[in-house]
Phi, psi and omega in degrees: 000131177293149176281125179284115195241143172244141180255125188278355177204142179235047172277206183300313181296317179295319182288319186270325186248299191290310182297315179297323178296311180299320180293324184276337185282135176287351182270350183228151168235118179285116183254327188203158174222157170260124177227104186285329184243293183260132179264089185243346185297327183294341176295316180275330184227080187296343182269003182266162172261147179243132181237153180272349179213160178296321180299320179294319178296316182293339177281349180286113182291346180279349179265121178270326181228000000 
């Protein structure tokens, strides 16, 4: 079973490195991201949830990591 994963930042590193790796890996499922200002992650990953804070993402019971 893939690990249900949340990404704590979707800046340049999250957008260019971390999210594509998590999305492509069979070991992870990208479920959510933290985006404090611009909500752009759903354009590339329409099935994820976007949160404005780390606390909100961590409250999501579907995210394991």
